[in-house]
Biopython code that builds the backbone (N, CA, C, O; Angstrom):
import numpy as np
from Bio.PDB.StructureBuilder import StructureBuilder

atoms = [
    (1, "UNK", "N", (114.110, 183.353, 109.532)),
    (1, "UNK", "CA", (112.956, 184.085, 109.833)),
    (1, "UNK", "C", (113.551, 185.065, 110.663)),
    (1, "UNK", "O", (113.586, 186.183, 110.150)),
    (2, "UNK", "N", (114.116, 184.946, 112.007)),
    (2, "UNK", "CA", (114.287, 185.976, 112.909)),
    (2, "UNK", "C", (115.060, 187.258, 111.973)),
    (2, "UNK", "O", (114.713, 188.423, 112.165)),
    (3, "UNK", "N", (115.918, 186.980, 111.156)),
    (3, "UNK", "CA", (116.569, 188.121, 110.495)),
    (3, "UNK", "C", (115.177, 188.708, 109.617)),
    (3, "UNK", "O", (114.716, 189.827, 109.840)),
    (4, "UNK", "N", (114.789, 188.079, 108.934)),
    (4, "UNK", "CA", (113.663, 188.786, 108.275)),
    (4, "UNK", "C", (112.820, 189.604, 109.052)),
    (4, "UNK", "O", (112.621, 190.769, 108.708)),
    (5, "UNK", "N", (112.194, 189.024, 110.274)),
    (5, "UNK", "CA", (111.725, 190.194, 110.904)),
    (5, "UNK", "C", (112.422, 191.085, 111.582)),
    (5, "UNK", "O", (111.889, 192.133, 111.946)),
    (6, "UNK", "N", (113.716, 190.800, 111.851)),
    (6, "UNK", "CA", (114.414, 192.132, 112.361)),
    (6, "UNK", "C", (114.731, 193.312, 111.404)),
    (6, "UNK", "O", (114.878, 194.496, 111.704)),
    (7, "UNK", "N", (114.808, 192.671, 110.078)),
    (7, "UNK", "CA", (115.186, 193.525, 109.095)),
    (7, "UNK", "C", (114.101, 194.123, 108.135)),
    (7, "UNK", "O", (114.205, 195.198, 107.545)),
    (8, "UNK", "N", (113.177, 193.365, 108.078)),
    (8, "UNK", "CA", (112.157, 193.785, 107.293)),
    (8, "UNK", "C", (110.717, 194.074, 107.768)),
    (8, "UNK", "O", (109.790, 194.104, 106.959)),
    (9, "UNK", "N", (110.552, 194.271, 108.998)),
    (9, "UNK", "CA", (109.468, 194.412, 109.610)),
    (9, "UNK", "C", (109.889, 195.725, 110.582)),
    (9, "UNK", "O", (110.760, 195.711, 111.452)),
    (10, "UNK", "N", (108.957, 196.966, 110.162)),
    (10, "UNK", "CA", (109.237, 198.204, 110.604)),
    (10, "UNK", "C", (109.390, 198.315, 112.220)),
    (10, "UNK", "O", (110.227, 198.979, 112.831)),
    (11, "UNK", "N", (108.345, 197.477, 112.757)),
    (11, "UNK", "CA", (108.503, 198.011, 114.406)),
    (11, "UNK", "C", (108.907, 196.808, 115.185)),
    (11, "UNK", "O", (108.443, 196.657, 116.315)),
    (12, "UNK", "N", (109.898, 195.768, 114.576)),
    (12, "UNK", "CA", (110.795, 194.974, 115.262)),
    (12, "UNK", "C", (112.211, 195.331, 115.090)),
    (12, "UNK", "O", (112.767, 195.027, 114.035)),
    (13, "UNK", "N", (112.784, 195.882, 115.922)),
    (13, "UNK", "CA", (114.009, 196.172, 115.951)),
    (13, "UNK", "C", (114.714, 196.152, 117.379)),
    (13, "UNK", "O", (114.261, 196.776, 118.339)),
    (14, "UNK", "N", (115.964, 195.310, 117.430)),
    (14, "UNK", "CA", (116.732, 195.137, 118.369)),
    (14, "UNK", "C", (117.927, 194.573, 118.127)),
    (14, "UNK", "O", (117.966, 193.844, 117.136)),
    (15, "UNK", "N", (119.134, 194.734, 118.894)),
    (15, "UNK", "CA", (120.405, 194.343, 118.746)),
    (15, "UNK", "C", (120.703, 192.959, 118.931)),
    (15, "UNK", "O", (119.746, 192.311, 119.354)),
    (16, "UNK", "N", (121.816, 192.289, 118.723)),
    (16, "UNK", "CA", (122.305, 191.230, 118.729)),
    (16, "UNK", "C", (122.424, 190.787, 120.023)),
    (16, "UNK", "O", (122.071, 189.658, 120.364)),
    (17, "UNK", "N", (122.906, 191.616, 120.778)),
    (17, "UNK", "CA", (123.031, 191.319, 122.697)),
    (17, "UNK", "C", (121.519, 191.034, 123.064)),
    (17, "UNK", "O", (121.296, 190.013, 123.713)),
    (18, "UNK", "N", (120.530, 191.798, 122.727)),
    (18, "UNK", "CA", (119.456, 191.569, 123.255)),
    (18, "UNK", "C", (118.875, 190.319, 122.976)),
    (18, "UNK", "O", (118.101, 189.769, 123.759)),
    (19, "UNK", "N", (119.316, 189.708, 121.575)),
    (19, "UNK", "CA", (118.646, 188.557, 120.818)),
    (19, "UNK", "C", (119.422, 187.618, 122.016)),
    (19, "UNK", "O", (118.723, 186.944, 122.773)),
    (20, "UNK", "N", (120.610, 187.615, 122.116)),
    (20, "UNK", "CA", (121.245, 186.536, 122.859)),
    (20, "UNK", "C", (120.662, 186.602, 124.401)),
    (20, "UNK", "O", (120.403, 185.520, 124.928)),
    (21, "UNK", "N", (120.490, 187.547, 124.988)),
    (21, "UNK", "CA", (120.091, 187.545, 126.178)),
    (21, "UNK", "C", (118.483, 187.109, 126.081)),
    (21, "UNK", "O", (118.061, 186.573, 127.106)),
    (22, "UNK", "N", (117.750, 187.229, 125.244)),
    (22, "UNK", "CA", (116.720, 186.708, 125.139)),
    (22, "UNK", "C", (116.563, 185.361, 125.152)),
    (22, "UNK", "O", (115.563, 184.876, 125.679)),
    (23, "UNK", "N", (117.594, 184.524, 124.537)),
    (23, "UNK", "CA", (117.615, 182.803, 124.323)),
    (23, "UNK", "C", (118.380, 182.406, 125.603)),
    (23, "UNK", "O", (118.925, 181.303, 125.545)),
    (24, "UNK", "N", (118.518, 183.093, 126.730)),
    (24, "UNK", "CA", (118.821, 182.584, 128.059)),
    (24, "UNK", "C", (117.666, 181.666, 128.788)),
    (24, "UNK", "O", (117.976, 180.867, 129.672)),
    (25, "UNK", "N", (116.408, 181.832, 128.379)),
    (25, "UNK", "CA", (115.535, 181.280, 128.729)),
    (25, "UNK", "C", (114.421, 180.793, 127.709)),
    (25, "UNK", "O", (114.530, 181.511, 126.715)),
    (26, "UNK", "N", (113.597, 180.055, 127.569)),
    (26, "UNK", "CA", (112.557, 179.479, 126.889)),
    (26, "UNK", "C", (111.231, 179.741, 127.119)),
    (26, "UNK", "O", (110.264, 179.431, 126.422)),
    (27, "UNK", "N", (111.279, 180.510, 128.456)),
    (27, "UNK", "CA", (109.702, 180.669, 128.736)),
    (27, "UNK", "C", (109.048, 181.434, 127.776)),
    (27, "UNK", "O", (109.697, 182.198, 127.062)),
    (28, "UNK", "N", (107.696, 181.308, 127.658)),
    (28, "UNK", "CA", (107.226, 182.641, 126.713)),
    (28, "UNK", "C", (107.454, 183.916, 126.903)),
    (28, "UNK", "O", (107.201, 184.455, 127.980)),
    (29, "UNK", "N", (107.950, 184.539, 125.900)),
    (29, "UNK", "CA", (108.355, 186.064, 126.119)),
    (29, "UNK", "C", (107.489, 187.038, 126.445)),
    (29, "UNK", "O", (106.346, 187.042, 125.988)),
    (30, "UNK", "N", (108.052, 188.198, 127.473)),
    (30, "UNK", "CA", (106.935, 189.128, 127.609)),
    (30, "UNK", "C", (107.559, 190.334, 127.029)),
    (30, "UNK", "O", (107.243, 191.400, 127.557)),
    (31, "UNK", "N", (108.401, 190.363, 126.024)),
    (31, "UNK", "CA", (108.842, 191.392, 125.110)),
    (31, "UNK", "C", (108.967, 191.126, 123.822)),
    (31, "UNK", "O", (109.085, 189.941, 123.510)),
    (32, "UNK", "N", (108.969, 191.935, 122.993)),
    (32, "UNK", "CA", (109.281, 191.632, 121.230)),
    (32, "UNK", "C", (110.303, 190.691, 121.131)),
    (32, "UNK", "O", (110.063, 189.573, 120.677)),
    (33, "UNK", "N", (111.602, 191.072, 121.566)),
    (33, "UNK", "CA", (112.953, 190.428, 121.439)),
    (33, "UNK", "C", (112.766, 189.239, 121.960)),
    (33, "UNK", "O", (113.258, 188.315, 121.312)),
    (34, "UNK", "N", (112.115, 188.925, 123.092)),
    (34, "UNK", "CA", (111.861, 187.777, 123.782)),
    (34, "UNK", "C", (110.892, 186.748, 122.972)),
    (34, "UNK", "O", (111.072, 185.543, 122.800)),
    (35, "UNK", "N", (109.914, 187.487, 122.563)),
    (35, "UNK", "CA", (108.783, 186.471, 121.774)),
    (35, "UNK", "C", (109.247, 186.119, 120.469)),
    (35, "UNK", "O", (108.961, 184.967, 120.142)),
    (36, "UNK", "N", (109.960, 186.873, 119.536)),
    (36, "UNK", "CA", (110.460, 186.334, 118.384)),
    (36, "UNK", "C", (111.815, 185.634, 118.594)),
    (36, "UNK", "O", (111.917, 184.578, 117.969)),
    (37, "UNK", "N", (112.672, 185.921, 119.194)),
    (37, "UNK", "CA", (113.850, 184.849, 119.416)),
    (37, "UNK", "C", (113.552, 183.626, 120.057)),
    (37, "UNK", "O", (114.032, 182.589, 119.598)),
    (38, "UNK", "N", (112.752, 183.600, 121.155)),
    (38, "UNK", "CA", (112.253, 182.340, 121.778)),
    (38, "UNK", "C", (111.379, 181.597, 120.859)),
    (38, "UNK", "O", (111.500, 180.383, 120.695)),
    (39, "UNK", "N", (110.545, 182.281, 120.288)),
    (39, "UNK", "CA", (109.495, 181.428, 119.525)),
    (39, "UNK", "C", (110.285, 180.967, 117.902)),
    (39, "UNK", "O", (109.887, 180.070, 117.158)),
    (40, "UNK", "N", (111.217, 181.678, 117.721)),
    (40, "UNK", "CA", (111.613, 180.969, 116.532)),
    (40, "UNK", "C", (112.727, 179.981, 117.010)),
    (40, "UNK", "O", (113.123, 179.073, 116.278)),
    (41, "UNK", "N", (113.097, 180.141, 117.958)),
    (41, "UNK", "CA", (114.077, 178.935, 118.869)),
    (41, "UNK", "C", (113.282, 177.592, 119.177)),
    (41, "UNK", "O", (113.770, 176.467, 119.075)),
    (42, "UNK", "N", (112.128, 177.851, 119.525)),
    (42, "UNK", "CA", (111.239, 176.706, 119.672)),
    (42, "UNK", "C", (110.715, 176.294, 118.436)),
    (42, "UNK", "O", (110.441, 175.095, 118.464)),
    (43, "UNK", "N", (110.452, 176.877, 117.277)),
    (43, "UNK", "CA", (109.851, 176.490, 116.206)),
    (43, "UNK", "C", (111.114, 175.599, 115.305)),
    (43, "UNK", "O", (110.958, 174.614, 114.584)),
    (44, "UNK", "N", (112.060, 176.150, 115.556)),
    (44, "UNK", "CA", (113.337, 175.397, 114.921)),
    (44, "UNK", "C", (113.405, 173.568, 115.672)),
    (44, "UNK", "O", (113.508, 172.470, 115.126)),
    (45, "UNK", "N", (113.261, 174.079, 117.430)),
    (45, "UNK", "CA", (113.540, 172.791, 118.112)),
    (45, "UNK", "C", (112.256, 171.808, 117.695)),
    (45, "UNK", "O", (112.456, 170.593, 117.702)),
    (46, "UNK", "N", (111.209, 172.216, 117.406)),
    (46, "UNK", "CA", (109.892, 171.419, 117.448)),
    (46, "UNK", "C", (110.211, 170.784, 115.736)),
    (46, "UNK", "O", (109.916, 169.613, 115.496)),
    (47, "UNK", "N", (110.694, 171.488, 114.867)),
    (47, "UNK", "CA", (110.985, 170.810, 113.558)),
    (47, "UNK", "C", (112.038, 169.873, 113.628)),
    (47, "UNK", "O", (111.805, 168.834, 113.010)),
    (48, "UNK", "N", (113.189, 169.942, 114.232)),
    (48, "UNK", "CA", (114.176, 168.808, 114.573)),
    (48, "UNK", "C", (113.759, 167.725, 114.989)),
    (48, "UNK", "O", (114.003, 166.629, 114.485)),
    (49, "UNK", "N", (112.954, 167.989, 116.147)),
    (49, "UNK", "CA", (112.257, 166.907, 116.778)),
    (49, "UNK", "C", (111.100, 165.890, 116.017)),
    (49, "UNK", "O", (110.997, 164.690, 116.271)),
    (50, "UNK", "N", (110.520, 166.401, 115.338)),
    (50, "UNK", "CA", (109.614, 165.841, 114.323)),
    (50, "UNK", "C", (110.355, 164.803, 113.019)),
    (50, "UNK", "O", (109.976, 163.735, 112.539)),
    (51, "UNK", "N", (111.700, 165.771, 112.699)),
    (51, "UNK", "CA", (112.339, 165.324, 111.779)),
    (51, "UNK", "C", (113.080, 163.899, 112.092)),
    (51, "UNK", "O", (113.367, 163.057, 111.241)),
    (52, "UNK", "N", (113.370, 163.797, 113.738)),
    (52, "UNK", "CA", (113.876, 162.796, 114.372)),
    (52, "UNK", "C", (113.177, 161.626, 114.381)),
    (52, "UNK", "O", (113.661, 160.513, 114.177)),
    (53, "UNK", "N", (111.654, 161.966, 114.699)),
    (53, "UNK", "CA", (110.392, 161.120, 114.738)),
    (53, "UNK", "C", (110.283, 160.346, 113.418)),
    (53, "UNK", "O", (110.174, 159.126, 113.288)),
    (54, "UNK", "N", (110.332, 161.254, 112.500)),
    (54, "UNK", "CA", (110.224, 160.484, 110.993)),
    (54, "UNK", "C", (111.386, 159.628, 110.895)),
    (54, "UNK", "O", (111.137, 158.446, 110.657)),
    (55, "UNK", "N", (112.752, 160.000, 111.040)),
    (55, "UNK", "CA", (113.724, 159.175, 110.792)),
    (55, "UNK", "C", (113.568, 157.655, 111.792)),
    (55, "UNK", "O", (113.870, 156.556, 111.327)),
    (56, "UNK", "N", (113.166, 157.806, 112.892)),
    (56, "UNK", "CA", (112.929, 156.716, 113.516)),
    (56, "UNK", "C", (112.050, 155.911, 113.466)),
    (56, "UNK", "O", (112.052, 154.921, 114.197)),
    (57, "UNK", "N", (110.895, 156.216, 112.395)),
    (57, "UNK", "CA", (109.701, 155.753, 111.858)),
    (57, "UNK", "C", (110.507, 155.103, 110.909)),
    (57, "UNK", "O", (110.431, 153.875, 110.946)),
    (58, "UNK", "N", (111.091, 155.480, 110.256)),
    (58, "UNK", "CA", (112.023, 154.783, 108.587)),
    (58, "UNK", "C", (113.111, 153.836, 108.948)),
    (58, "UNK", "O", (113.313, 152.751, 108.404)),
    (59, "UNK", "N", (113.680, 154.278, 109.764)),
    (59, "UNK", "CA", (115.134, 153.521, 110.137)),
    (59, "UNK", "C", (115.271, 152.825, 111.271)),
    (59, "UNK", "O", (116.164, 151.987, 111.400)),
    (60, "UNK", "N", (114.243, 153.151, 112.376)),
    (60, "UNK", "CA", (114.739, 152.772, 113.674)),
    (60, "UNK", "C", (115.753, 153.598, 114.492)),
    (60, "UNK", "O", (115.733, 154.827, 114.409)),
    (61, "UNK", "N", (116.539, 153.028, 115.191)),
    (61, "UNK", "CA", (117.854, 153.847, 115.458)),
    (61, "UNK", "C", (119.015, 153.921, 114.695)),
    (61, "UNK", "O", (120.079, 154.420, 115.064)),
    (62, "UNK", "N", (118.741, 153.335, 113.465)),
    (62, "UNK", "CA", (120.068, 152.930, 112.855)),
    (62, "UNK", "C", (120.375, 154.370, 111.785)),
    (62, "UNK", "O", (120.355, 154.114, 110.581)),
    (63, "UNK", "N", (120.552, 155.316, 112.046)),
    (63, "UNK", "CA", (120.650, 156.698, 111.266)),
    (63, "UNK", "C", (121.717, 157.819, 112.111)),
    (63, "UNK", "O", (121.804, 158.009, 113.324)),
    (64, "UNK", "N", (122.320, 158.333, 111.209)),
    (64, "UNK", "CA", (123.145, 159.584, 111.900)),
    (64, "UNK", "C", (122.500, 161.120, 111.636)),
    (64, "UNK", "O", (121.808, 161.513, 110.698)),
    (65, "UNK", "N", (122.891, 161.685, 112.575)),
    (65, "UNK", "CA", (122.289, 163.137, 112.167)),
    (65, "UNK", "C", (123.502, 164.171, 112.220)),
    (65, "UNK", "O", (124.499, 164.038, 112.930)),
    (66, "UNK", "N", (123.327, 164.886, 111.627)),
    (66, "UNK", "CA", (124.489, 166.014, 111.173)),
    (66, "UNK", "C", (123.977, 167.087, 111.351)),
    (66, "UNK", "O", (123.001, 167.337, 110.644)),
    (67, "UNK", "N", (124.398, 168.054, 112.282)),
    (67, "UNK", "CA", (123.828, 169.564, 112.470)),
    (67, "UNK", "C", (124.643, 170.317, 111.728)),
    (67, "UNK", "O", (125.833, 170.008, 111.762)),
    (68, "UNK", "N", (124.244, 171.443, 110.905)),
    (68, "UNK", "CA", (125.062, 172.327, 110.226)),
    (68, "UNK", "C", (124.370, 173.646, 109.851)),
    (68, "UNK", "O", (123.148, 173.795, 109.832)),
    (69, "UNK", "N", (125.312, 174.621, 109.544)),
    (69, "UNK", "CA", (124.234, 175.904, 109.455)),
    (69, "UNK", "C", (124.413, 177.104, 110.834)),
    (69, "UNK", "O", (124.825, 176.770, 111.945)),
    (70, "UNK", "N", (124.105, 178.175, 110.549)),
    (70, "UNK", "CA", (124.188, 179.060, 111.524)),
    (70, "UNK", "C", (123.371, 178.933, 112.973)),
    (70, "UNK", "O", (123.681, 179.569, 113.981)),
    (71, "UNK", "N", (122.284, 178.001, 112.881)),
    (71, "UNK", "CA", (121.501, 177.805, 113.925)),
    (71, "UNK", "C", (121.784, 176.490, 114.701)),
    (71, "UNK", "O", (121.210, 176.159, 115.738)),
    (72, "UNK", "N", (122.739, 175.796, 114.061)),
    (72, "UNK", "CA", (123.110, 174.083, 114.393)),
    (72, "UNK", "C", (123.438, 174.192, 116.153)),
    (72, "UNK", "O", (123.277, 173.234, 116.910)),
    (73, "UNK", "N", (123.793, 175.195, 116.478)),
    (73, "UNK", "CA", (124.169, 174.991, 118.048)),
    (73, "UNK", "C", (122.862, 175.296, 118.864)),
    (73, "UNK", "O", (122.683, 174.844, 119.995)),
    (74, "UNK", "N", (122.005, 176.058, 118.238)),
    (74, "UNK", "CA", (120.711, 176.291, 119.237)),
    (74, "UNK", "C", (120.050, 174.798, 119.431)),
    (74, "UNK", "O", (119.264, 174.623, 120.362)),
    (75, "UNK", "N", (120.414, 173.623, 118.448)),
    (75, "UNK", "CA", (119.563, 172.529, 118.656)),
    (75, "UNK", "C", (120.366, 171.253, 119.133)),
    (75, "UNK", "O", (119.951, 170.114, 119.350)),
    (76, "UNK", "N", (121.560, 171.748, 119.226)),
    (76, "UNK", "CA", (122.470, 170.742, 119.543)),
    (76, "UNK", "C", (122.161, 169.928, 120.845)),
    (76, "UNK", "O", (122.356, 168.715, 120.924)),
    (77, "UNK", "N", (121.778, 170.522, 121.623)),
    (77, "UNK", "CA", (121.383, 169.946, 123.073)),
    (77, "UNK", "C", (120.309, 169.183, 123.176)),
    (77, "UNK", "O", (120.152, 168.457, 124.158)),
    (78, "UNK", "N", (119.235, 169.259, 121.955)),
    (78, "UNK", "CA", (118.298, 168.381, 122.043)),
    (78, "UNK", "C", (118.520, 166.913, 121.277)),
    (78, "UNK", "O", (117.799, 165.931, 121.457)),
    (79, "UNK", "N", (119.733, 166.976, 120.335)),
    (79, "UNK", "CA", (120.209, 165.934, 119.741)),
    (79, "UNK", "C", (121.894, 165.704, 120.138)),
    (79, "UNK", "O", (122.722, 165.961, 119.264)),
    (80, "UNK", "N", (122.306, 165.259, 121.355)),
    (80, "UNK", "CA", (123.080, 164.882, 121.807)),
    (80, "UNK", "C", (124.098, 164.327, 120.923)),
    (80, "UNK", "O", (125.227, 164.792, 120.766)),
    (81, "UNK", "N", (123.490, 163.049, 120.225)),
    (81, "UNK", "CA", (124.341, 162.086, 119.550)),
    (81, "UNK", "C", (124.824, 162.869, 118.081)),
    (81, "UNK", "O", (125.616, 162.416, 117.254)),
    (82, "UNK", "N", (124.308, 163.796, 118.043)),
    (82, "UNK", "CA", (124.761, 164.424, 116.429)),
    (82, "UNK", "C", (125.819, 165.080, 116.355)),
    (82, "UNK", "O", (126.221, 165.861, 117.218)),
    (83, "UNK", "N", (126.356, 164.819, 115.322)),
    (83, "UNK", "CA", (127.702, 165.590, 114.603)),
    (83, "UNK", "C", (127.381, 166.846, 114.317)),
    (83, "UNK", "O", (126.506, 167.075, 113.483)),
    (84, "UNK", "N", (128.172, 168.048, 115.095)),
    (84, "UNK", "CA", (128.094, 169.225, 114.495)),
    (84, "UNK", "C", (129.118, 169.564, 113.381)),
    (84, "UNK", "O", (130.320, 169.600, 113.647)),
    (85, "UNK", "N", (128.686, 169.792, 112.235)),
    (85, "UNK", "CA", (129.821, 169.970, 110.990)),
    (85, "UNK", "C", (129.535, 171.353, 110.367)),
    (85, "UNK", "O", (128.688, 171.553, 109.497)),
    (86, "UNK", "N", (130.396, 172.343, 110.952)),
    (86, "UNK", "CA", (130.013, 173.611, 110.469)),
    (86, "UNK", "C", (130.165, 174.157, 108.896)),
    (86, "UNK", "O", (129.686, 175.216, 108.491)),
    (87, "UNK", "N", (130.819, 173.351, 108.219)),
    (87, "UNK", "CA", (130.981, 173.656, 106.908)),
    (87, "UNK", "C", (130.790, 172.107, 105.713)),
    (87, "UNK", "O", (131.459, 171.637, 104.792)),
    (88, "UNK", "N", (129.591, 171.782, 106.353)),
    (88, "UNK", "CA", (128.983, 170.595, 105.469)),
    (88, "UNK", "C", (128.944, 170.767, 104.120)),
    (88, "UNK", "O", (129.332, 169.929, 103.306)),
    (89, "UNK", "N", (128.418, 171.990, 103.826)),
    (89, "UNK", "CA", (128.193, 172.216, 102.298)),
    (89, "UNK", "C", (129.627, 172.215, 101.602)),
    (89, "UNK", "O", (129.788, 171.823, 100.447)),
    (90, "UNK", "N", (130.638, 172.683, 102.403)),
    (90, "UNK", "CA", (131.919, 172.966, 101.591)),
    (90, "UNK", "C", (132.661, 171.434, 101.413)),
    (90, "UNK", "O", (133.295, 171.196, 100.384)),
    (91, "UNK", "N", (132.580, 170.799, 102.089)),
    (91, "UNK", "CA", (132.899, 169.443, 102.498)),
    (91, "UNK", "C", (132.420, 168.663, 101.315)),
    (91, "UNK", "O", (133.254, 167.961, 100.742)),
    (92, "UNK", "N", (131.192, 168.689, 100.870)),
    (92, "UNK", "CA", (130.277, 168.265, 100.081)),
    (92, "UNK", "C", (130.832, 168.783, 98.864)),
    (92, "UNK", "O", (131.228, 167.893, 98.112)),
    (93, "UNK", "N", (130.971, 169.899, 98.466)),
    (93, "UNK", "CA", (131.482, 170.671, 97.447)),
    (93, "UNK", "C", (132.922, 170.061, 96.955)),
    (93, "UNK", "O", (133.158, 169.730, 95.793)),
    (94, "UNK", "N", (133.791, 169.977, 97.993)),
    (94, "UNK", "CA", (135.127, 169.704, 97.803)),
    (94, "UNK", "C", (135.273, 168.009, 97.165)),
    (94, "UNK", "O", (136.109, 167.661, 96.332)),
    (95, "UNK", "N", (134.324, 167.194, 97.747)),
    (95, "UNK", "CA", (134.189, 165.976, 97.286)),
    (95, "UNK", "C", (133.565, 165.909, 96.057)),
    (95, "UNK", "O", (133.927, 165.046, 95.257)),
    (96, "UNK", "N", (132.648, 166.716, 95.769)),
    (96, "UNK", "CA", (131.994, 166.672, 94.090)),
    (96, "UNK", "C", (132.961, 167.145, 93.082)),
    (96, "UNK", "O", (133.192, 166.659, 91.975)),
    (97, "UNK", "N", (133.599, 168.391, 93.769)),
    (97, "UNK", "CA", (134.695, 168.905, 92.496)),
    (97, "UNK", "C", (135.675, 169.480, 92.964)),
    (97, "UNK", "O", (135.933, 170.650, 93.247)),
    (98, "UNK", "N", (136.489, 168.012, 93.046)),
    (98, "UNK", "CA", (138.015, 168.456, 93.697)),
    (98, "UNK", "C", (138.681, 169.104, 92.559)),
    (98, "UNK", "O", (138.408, 168.929, 91.372)),
    (99, "UNK", "N", (139.828, 170.079, 93.183)),
    (99, "UNK", "CA", (140.561, 170.964, 92.520)),
    (99, "UNK", "C", (141.655, 170.141, 91.410)),
    (99, "UNK", "O", (142.123, 170.789, 90.473)),
    (100, "UNK", "N", (141.895, 169.172, 91.533)),
    (100, "UNK", "CA", (142.869, 168.160, 90.889)),
    (100, "UNK", "C", (142.375, 167.224, 90.274)),
    (100, "UNK", "O", (143.101, 166.385, 89.740)),
]
sb = StructureBuilder()
sb.init_structure("model")
sb.init_model(0)
sb.init_chain("A")
sb.init_seg("    ")
for serial, (resi, resn, name, xyz) in enumerate(atoms, 1):
    if name == "N":
        sb.init_residue(resn, " ", resi, " ")
    sb.init_atom(name, np.array(xyz, "f"), 0.0, 1.0, " ", f" {name:<3s}", serial, name[0])
structure = sb.get_structure()
């Protein structure tokens, strides 16, 4: 979503350094970059927390959480027991489609 806003919205333009700086805090933004970056980060965190609540309602505490993808590190602090697996898709492909 952040990428779409940054690249396909005419008046929302800022660099990667500004984006990183905006995420140093999660208080409501006062600039466009702060509002977009923090809003997207908080939305992602809210989604993850909701998924954890749903998992607990189904399985109690008997489940494992794997974080993967480009934004996994943004939510890793709110799911401290999660396993961070950067290449999970490739691990699955290697299991499903072995070369030999």
